[in-house]
C-alpha positions as CSV (number, residue, x, y, z in Angstrom):
1,M,22.8,90.1,253.7
2,A,25.3,92.6,252.9
3,D,25.1,96.2,252.9
4,N,24.9,96.8,248.9
5,E,22.4,94.0,248.5
6,W,19.6,96.0,251.4
7,T,16.9,97.4,249.9
8,S,14.8,99.9,251.0
9,P,11.0,98.7,251.8
10,A,9.5,101.6,249.8
11,Y,10.8,99.3,246.7
12,G,8.6,96.9,247.0
13,V,4.7,98.2,248.0
14,I,2.1,95.5,247.7
15,A,-1.3,95.9,247.7
16,V,-3.1,94.2,250.7
17,P,-6.8,93.7,251.3
18,F,-8.2,96.0,254.3
19,E,-9.4,92.8,256.1
20,K,-5.7,91.1,256.3
21,I,-4.5,94.5,258.0
22,V,-5.0,95.0,261.6
23,P,-3.7,97.4,264.4
24,N,-0.8,97.0,266.6
25,T,-1.5,97.5,270.2
26,Y,0.9,99.8,271.2
27,N,1.0,103.0,269.1
28,P,0.6,105.5,271.7
29,N,-0.2,108.3,268.5
30,H,-3.7,110.0,268.0
31,I,-4.7,112.7,265.9
32,A,-7.8,115.2,266.3
33,P,-10.6,115.1,264.6
34,P,-10.0,118.3,262.5
35,E,-6.4,116.2,261.3
36,M,-8.5,113.2,260.9
37,K,-10.8,115.3,258.6
38,L,-8.1,116.7,257.0
39,L,-6.2,112.9,256.5
40,Y,-9.4,112.2,255.1
41,D,-9.7,115.3,252.6
42,S,-5.9,115.0,251.3
43,I,-6.7,110.9,250.5
44,R,-9.9,112.1,248.9
45,E,-8.0,114.6,246.7
46,D,-5.0,113.2,246.3
47,G,-5.3,108.8,247.2
48,Y,-2.8,107.3,248.7
49,T,0.1,108.8,248.4
50,M,2.1,106.7,251.2
51,P,2.2,103.5,251.9
52,I,1.4,101.8,255.3
53,V,4.2,100.0,257.3
54,C,3.4,96.4,258.4
55,Y,4.7,93.5,259.3
56,Y,3.5,90.5,258.1
57,Q,2.4,87.8,260.3
58,A,2.6,84.5,258.5
59,S,0.7,82.2,261.2
60,K,-2.4,84.2,260.7
61,D,-1.5,85.4,256.9
62,L,-2.3,89.0,258.2
63,Y,-0.5,92.2,258.1
64,A,0.2,94.1,261.6
65,I,0.4,98.2,260.9
66,V,3.7,99.3,262.3
67,D,2.7,102.9,260.8
68,G,0.2,104.0,258.9
69,F,-3.1,103.5,261.4
70,H,-4.6,106.5,260.6
71,R,-4.7,106.0,257.1
72,W,-6.3,102.7,257.3
73,R,-8.7,104.2,259.4
74,V,-9.7,106.5,256.7
75,M,-10.3,103.5,254.9
76,K,-12.0,101.9,257.6
77,D,-14.4,105.0,258.3
78,Y,-15.2,106.4,254.6
79,P,-16.8,103.8,252.4
80,D,-16.4,106.0,249.5
81,I,-12.2,105.4,249.9
82,Y,-12.6,101.5,250.6
83,R,-14.3,101.3,247.4
84,R,-12.7,103.7,245.2
85,E,-9.1,101.6,246.2
86,R,-11.5,98.6,246.2
87,G,-10.5,97.2,249.4
88,L,-6.5,97.6,248.8
89,L,-3.9,99.2,250.6
90,P,-0.9,100.2,249.4
91,V,1.7,98.1,252.0
92,T,5.0,97.7,253.0
93,V,6.3,95.3,254.6
94,I,9.3,95.4,257.2
95,D,10.4,92.2,259.2
96,K,12.0,92.9,262.6
97,P,10.8,91.7,266.0
98,L,8.1,93.0,268.0
99,S,10.9,95.3,270.5
100,S,12.1,96.9,266.9
101,R,8.7,97.5,265.6
102,M,7.6,99.2,268.5
103,A,10.8,101.3,268.0
104,S,10.3,102.0,264.4
105,T,6.4,103.3,265.0
106,V,7.9,105.4,267.8
107,R,10.1,106.3,264.9
108,H,7.7,107.3,262.6
109,N,5.3,108.8,264.8
110,R,8.2,111.4,265.8
111,A,10.0,112.2,262.9
112,R,7.2,114.0,260.8
113,G,7.9,117.1,262.0
114,T,6.0,120.3,263.2
115,H,5.5,123.2,261.1
116,D,7.2,126.0,260.8
117,V,5.0,129.2,261.5
118,D,6.8,131.7,258.9
119,L,6.9,129.0,256.0
120,M,2.8,128.4,257.1
121,S,2.6,132.6,256.7
122,N,4.3,132.4,253.6
123,I,2.4,130.0,252.2
124,I,-0.8,131.8,253.1
125,K,0.4,134.7,252.0
126,E,1.4,133.0,248.4
127,L,-2.4,131.0,248.5
128,H,-3.6,135.3,249.1
129,E,-1.4,136.6,246.0
130,L,-3.2,133.4,243.9
131,G,-6.5,134.8,244.3
132,R,-7.6,131.9,247.1
133,S,-10.0,133.3,249.4
134,D,-9.8,132.6,253.6
135,D,-12.8,130.1,253.0
136,W,-10.9,128.1,250.5
137,I,-7.6,127.9,252.4
138,C,-10.0,126.9,255.5
139,K,-11.1,124.3,253.6
140,H,-8.3,123.1,251.6
141,L,-5.5,123.3,254.1
142,G,-8.0,121.9,257.1
143,M,-7.7,125.7,259.2
144,Q,-9.9,127.5,260.6
145,K,-10.2,131.2,260.1
146,D,-8.2,132.2,263.6
147,E,-5.4,130.8,262.3
148,I,-5.1,132.5,258.9
149,L,-6.0,135.7,261.1
150,R,-3.0,134.6,263.0
151,L,-0.6,133.6,259.8
152,K,-1.9,136.5,258.3
153,Q,-0.6,139.2,261.4
154,I,3.3,137.7,261.3
155,T,3.6,138.4,257.7
156,G,2.8,142.0,258.9
157,L,1.5,142.7,254.9
158,A,-1.5,144.8,254.3
159,A,-2.7,143.4,251.4
160,L,-3.6,140.2,253.0
161,F,-6.4,142.3,254.8
162,R,-7.2,144.6,251.7
163,D,-10.8,142.8,252.0
164,V,-11.4,142.6,255.0
165,K,-14.4,144.8,256.3
166,F,-13.4,146.9,259.6
167,G,-15.5,149.3,261.4
168,R,-15.5,152.8,261.8
169,A,-14.8,153.0,265.1
170,W,-13.0,156.7,265.0
171,Q,-12.1,159.3,262.7
172,P,-8.3,159.4,261.8
173,G,-7.6,163.4,263.6
174,E,-10.3,163.0,265.4
175,D,-10.1,162.9,269.5
176,P,-11.9,160.1,271.2
177,F,-12.3,161.7,274.1
178,E,-13.3,164.8,272.7
179,S,-17.2,164.3,273.7
180,E,-16.5,162.8,276.6
181,K,-14.7,166.3,277.7
182,H,-18.3,168.4,277.1
183,E,-20.1,166.2,279.3
184,L,-18.0,166.4,281.9
């Protein structure tokens, strides 16, 4: 096939019954329960925004997952998603030998990248300025309160702490050791 005739698989998304999709046996990628819950929340709120990448095994009439195992698992583990999607998953198909599919799986996993701490801090700052509470941020971004606190500290903006209640351990201008001097 000439280069100008090639079309990316993403232009050919098909709806495949869940029961015809099987995990591969070689995926080294696993996600922790909090991230799995966040993926469920994302799919519940936004739907499936990315198709699952599969290889079609014509002899078995099955689709083997190359990328998208955790999106597949959401449908497997959450009946509400299965019902809403009518048991269908969006799939793109690649036609490659096993060794190339294995390489594709690893490339997909590694190409996801990581979150930049400064950019995440700015997102927290902007959400806070938009009036979103720490509880809202925790729920919608899948974060813990201590993560938000650390990201707020990075921005160094006092406004992010304006609603935080602090104890009064000492009064400014007072010598906290003054009472100890009298006891000695």
